C-alpha positions in Angstrom: -18.5 9.4 -1.2 -16.2 8.6 2.3 -17.2 11.1 5.0 -15.4 12.1 7.7 -15.2 13.5 11.4 -18.2 15.8 11.3 -18.9 14.5 8.0 -16.2 17.4 6.4 -14.0 15.4 4.0 -10.2 14.5 4.9 -7.9 16.2 3.4 -4.8 13.9 2.3 -0.8 14.3 2.1 0.2 13.1 -0.9 2.3 9.6 -0.9 5.7 9.3 -2.8 5.6 6.1 -4.4 9.1 4.6 -6.5 7.1 3.1 -9.3 8.5 1.4 -12.6 9.0 3.7 -15.4 7.7 1.5 -17.8 3.5 1.4 -16.2 1.4 4.5 -17.1 4.2 6.9 -17.7 6.6 6.0 -20.6 7.4 3.3 -23.5 10.5 2.3 -22.2 9.6 -1.4 -22.3 12.3 -3.8 -23.8 9.9 -3.8 -26.7 8.9 0.2 -27.1 5.6 -1.1 -25.4 4.4 1.0 -22.0 2.0 -0.6 -19.5 -1.5 0.1 -19.1 -2.9 0.4 -15.5 -6.5 1.5 -14.5 -5.1 1.5 -11.2 -2.3 3.6 -11.7 -4.0 5.9 -13.9 -6.2 7.0 -10.8 -3.4 7.3 -8.5 -1.8 10.1 -10.7 -3.5 12.9 -9.1 -3.2 11.9 -5.8 -0.2 10.3 -5.4 3.3 11.8 -6.3 5.2 9.5 -8.6 9.5 8.5 -9.0 9.5 6.9 -12.3 12.6 4.3 -12.8 13.7 1.9 -15.1 16.9 0.5 -13.9 17.3 -1.6 -17.4 17.1 2.2 -19.1 18.9 3.7 -16.4 22.6 1.4 -17.1 22.4 2.5 -20.6 20.2 -0.2 -22.1 18.2 0.3 -25.8 14.3 1.2 -26.3 14.0 -1.9 -27.8 16.4 -3.6 -26.5 16.9 -7.6 -25.8 15.6 -8.8 -23.3 17.8 -9.8 -20.1 17.8 -13.2 -18.2 18.6 -13.9 -14.7 21.2 -17.2 -15.1 22.0 -19.0 -11.8 26.2 -19.5 -11.8 28.4 -21.0 -9.8 29.5 -17.9 -8.8 26.1 -16.9 -7.9 23.0 -15.6 -10.0 24.3 -13.0 -12.7 22.1 -10.0 -14.9 22.6 -12.1 -18.3 21.8 -10.6 -21.9 21.7 -13.7 -24.2 21.9 -12.5 -27.5 25.3 -10.2 -26.6 26.6 -12.1 -24.0 26.6 -9.1 -22.0 26.9 -9.8 -17.5 24.9 -6.7 -16.2 25.4 -8.1 -13.0 27.8 -5.3 -11.6 26.4 -2.1 -13.5 22.8 -3.4 -12.4 24.1 -3.4 -9.0 25.8 0.0 -8.9 23.1 1.7 -10.6 20.7 0.3 -7.8 22.2 1.3 -4.3 22.9 4.9 -5.7 19.3 5.2 -6.8 18.4 3.8 -3.3 20.8 5.9 -1.6 19.7 9.4 -3.4 15.8 8.5 -2.7 14.0 10.9 -0.4 11.6 10.0 2.1 9.4 7.7 0.4 6.4 5.9 1.5 5.4 2.8 -1.2 7.2 1.2 -4.9 4.7 -0.5 -7.6 7.1 -2.5 -9.7 6.9 -4.2 -12.7 5.9 -7.8 -12.2 8.4 -10.7 -13.1 11.0 -8.5 -14.1 14.5 -9.9 -13.9 14.9 -6.3 -12.8 12.4 -4.8 -10.8 10.0 -7.6 -10.4 9.3 -9.0 -6.4 8.6 -11.9 -7.0 8.2 -15.3 -9.7 10.6 -14.0 -11.7 12.5 -16.8 -13.5 16.1 -18.1 -12.9 17.6 -20.1 -15.4 20.7 -22.3 -15.4 22.3 -21.1 -18.6 22.0 -18.0 -21.2 21.1 -21.1 -23.8 17.6 -21.9 -24.3 16.5 -24.0 -20.9 13.4 -23.9 -18.6 13.6 -22.5 -15.8 14.9 -23.7 -12.4 13.3 -21.3 -9.5 11.4 -18.1 -8.9 12.7 -15.1 -7.1 13.0 -11.5 -7.5 14.7 -9.2 -10.0 17.8 -7.7 -8.9 16.4 -4.2 -8.4 13.3 -5.3 -7.0 15.3 -8.0 -4.1 17.4 -5.0 -3.4 14.0 -2.7 -2.4 12.7 -5.8 -0.7 15.7 -6.1 1.5 15.7 -2.4 2.1 12.8 -1.0 2.8 11.2 -4.3 4.9 7.4 -4.3 6.1 7.1 -1.2 3.4 3.6 -1.3 0.8 5.9 -3.1 -2.2 3.7 -4.6 -5.0 3.4 -4.5 -8.3 1.1 -3.4 -11.1 -0.2 -7.0 -11.2 -0.7 -8.0 -7.9 -2.9 -4.1 -7.2 -5.8 -5.3 -9.5 -6.7 -7.6 -6.8 -9.5 -5.3 -4.9 -8.3 -6.8 -1.1 -4.6 -6.3 -2.3 -5.1 -2.6 -3.5 -7.3 -1.3 -0.8 -4.8 -2.2 1.8 -1.6 -1.0 -0.4 -3.5 2.2 -0.3 -4.7 2.2 3.1 -0.7 2.3 4.0 0.7 4.3 1.7 -2.0 7.2 2.5 -1.2 6.2 6.8 2.9 6.9 5.8 2.4 10.0 4.1 0.4 11.5 7.3 3.6 9.9 9.1 6.0 11.8 7.1 4.2 14.9 8.2 4.2 14.5 11.6 8.1 14.0 11.4 8.9 17.1 9.4 6.6 18.6 12.6 8.9 16.3 14.9 6.7 17.3 18.1 5.4 14.4 20.5 1.9 16.7 19.9 1.7 15.8 16.3 2.6 12.2 17.1 0.3 11.9 19.9 -2.4 13.5 17.3 -1.7 11.2 14.3 -1.8 8.1 16.6 -5.6 8.8 17.9 -6.8 9.4 14.9 -5.3 5.8 13.5 -6.6 4.3 17.3 -9.6 3.0 14.6 -7.7 1.7 11.9 -5.0 0.4 14.2 -7.1 -2.2 15.8 -8.8 -2.9 13.0 -4.8 -4.1 12.2 -4.3 -5.2 15.6 -5.3 -4.9 18.7 -1.9 -5.8 20.4 0.1 -3.7 18.6 -2.3 -0.9 18.8 -1.5 -0.8 22.3 2.6 -1.4 21.3 1.6 1.9 19.3 0.2 3.4 22.1 3.1 2.6 23.9 5.5 4.2 22.4 3.9 7.9 22.1 2.9 7.3 26.1 6.9 7.9 25.8 7.6 7.0 29.3 11.2 7.0 29.1 11.5 10.2 27.6 13.2 10.0 24.8 13.8 12.5 22.0 10.9 13.6 19.9 13.3 12.0 16.5 14.1 8.9 18.5 10.0 8.5 19.5 9.3 9.1 15.8 11.7 6.0 14.1 10.6 3.9 16.6 6.9 4.5 15.8 7.8 4.2 11.9 9.2 0.6 12.8 6.4 -0.4 15.2 3.8 0.5 12.7 5.5 -0.6 9.5 5.3 -4.2 11.1 2.0 -3.4 13.0 0.2 -3.0 8.8 2.4 -5.1 6.9 -0.2 -7.8 6.6 -4.5 -6.8 6.1 -6.9 -6.7 8.6 -9.0 -10.4 8.7 -12.6 -9.3 8.2 -13.7 -9.9 12.2 -11.5 -7.3 13.1 -13.0 -5.1 11.1 -16.1 -6.3 12.2 -14.6 -5.8 16.0 -14.0 -1.8 15.1 -17.8 -2.3 14.2 -19.4 -3.4 17.2 -16.5 -0.9 19.4 -17.7 2.1 17.5 -21.6 1.6 17.2 -21.1 1.8 21.3 -20.1 5.2 21.5 -23.8 6.1 19.7 -26.2 2.9 20.5 -27.5 5.3 23.2 -29.1 7.5 20.4 -30.7 4.7 18.9 -33.9 3.2 19.4 -34.4 -1.0 19.4 -35.5 -1.4 16.2 -32.2 0.6 14.5 -30.0 -0.9 16.9 -30.8 -4.8 15.6 -31.1 -3.7 12.3 -27.2 -2.4 12.3 -26.5 -5.6 14.5 -28.3 -7.2 11.4 -25.9 -5.1 9.1 -22.9 -6.7 10.8 -23.8 -10.1 10.4 -24.6 -10.0 6.9 -21.1 -8.9 6.6 -19.7 -11.3 8.7 -21.5 -13.8 6.2 -20.1 -12.4 2.8 -23.4 -10.7 1.9 -22.5 -7.3 2.3 -19.1 -5.2 2.0 -17.5 -3.3 4.9 -17.5 0.0 3.3 -21.9 -0.5 3.0 -22.0 -0.4 7.1 -19.5 1.4 7.6 -21.7 4.1 5.8 -24.1 3.1 8.2 -22.2 4.7 10.9 -20.8 7.1 9.2 -25.0 8.7 8.5 -25.6 8.5 12.1 -22.5 10.6 13.0 -24.7 12.8 10.7 -27.0 13.3 13.7 -25.2 11.9 16.5 -22.2 13.7 17.9 -18.8 11.6 19.6 -16.1 13.3 19.6 -14.4 9.6 19.3 -14.8 8.9 16.0 -15.0 12.5 14.7 -11.6 12.4 13.0 -11.1 8.6 12.7 -9.2 7.7 9.6 -10.9 4.6 9.5 -14.2 5.8 8.4 -12.1 7.7 4.9 -8.7 5.6 4.8 -7.9 6.8 1.1 -9.6 9.2 -1.8 -12.5 7.7 -2.5 -11.4 8.9 -5.7 -9.5 5.3 -6.0 -12.3 3.5 -5.3 -12.4 1.2 -8.2 -15.4 -1.3 -8.3 -16.2 -4.3 -11.1 -19.2 -2.9 -13.1 -21.6 -5.9 -12.6 -21.2 -4.6 -9.0 -21.9 -0.3 -10.1 -24.4 -2.2 -12.8 -22.8 -1.1 -15.4 -21.3 -2.7 -18.4 -22.9 -4.4 -21.8 -26.9 -5.1 -21.4 -28.5 -8.6 -20.0 -30.4 -9.2 -22.7 
């Protein structure tokens, strides 16, 4: 269980996520299937999804003949080999219209390797006929999303199976959902509160970026709040694009420890430092060390630590651990 602040549960804004419709929503794949995803299914109570299937949206049926990206002298084209139909212009028109009509969103989960929705590893062929792929890249729809939403959380259903990638994605989308709420209020006071509550989390990402974001909030040039919020969003997206390193989390652990260490006896202090070293050596997860701090916060008050989102970056209902770590699964003997 994640604890937050003076041990009250943190409340979360719902992120708005664009998702490929075939992932845990509808059977709209080319063969009429739906993709099962434990990770996406777990998100449904906590996230507002905007499902989309570009291929269905441009009029292709279910089921349908497959399509591929073909490299031509005129550039890459989206072709359906069985009909030899060029779908490029229809797809581009739909994509631009879809993007321009989107509300504020916090991220994307798209179908991996799809010639339309894929964000990487999509085969590009030299011809419509049977041939080996000559290159890999994003799909037509996915590529345009990457170009338009630079530095936003954009993943596919394959990558989010990885624990570290999923944790980074979830952390960012809930942070951006909170920021979207700040933007709806539109005051410098709300932005200052948001920045203050995310200081430890931002420190884990980058101390230099944390200082940069703090300077934006300080607003020494007396810019209008809407201009400051736009600048802050751009800087925040850049600052959190890459996941924190474990050494940065160690720095946050030491930094946080400093706010309550005076209340602890020598054995408690030595125990915590030993647990940090166990995390450094890969023998203990971050969550276990962080929980020790949270337990101490039940007794020792810290105004600085009490509302830090680093302790609860996303809802605990989204924590998915391997069965073997939970001592679940088939009997071993």
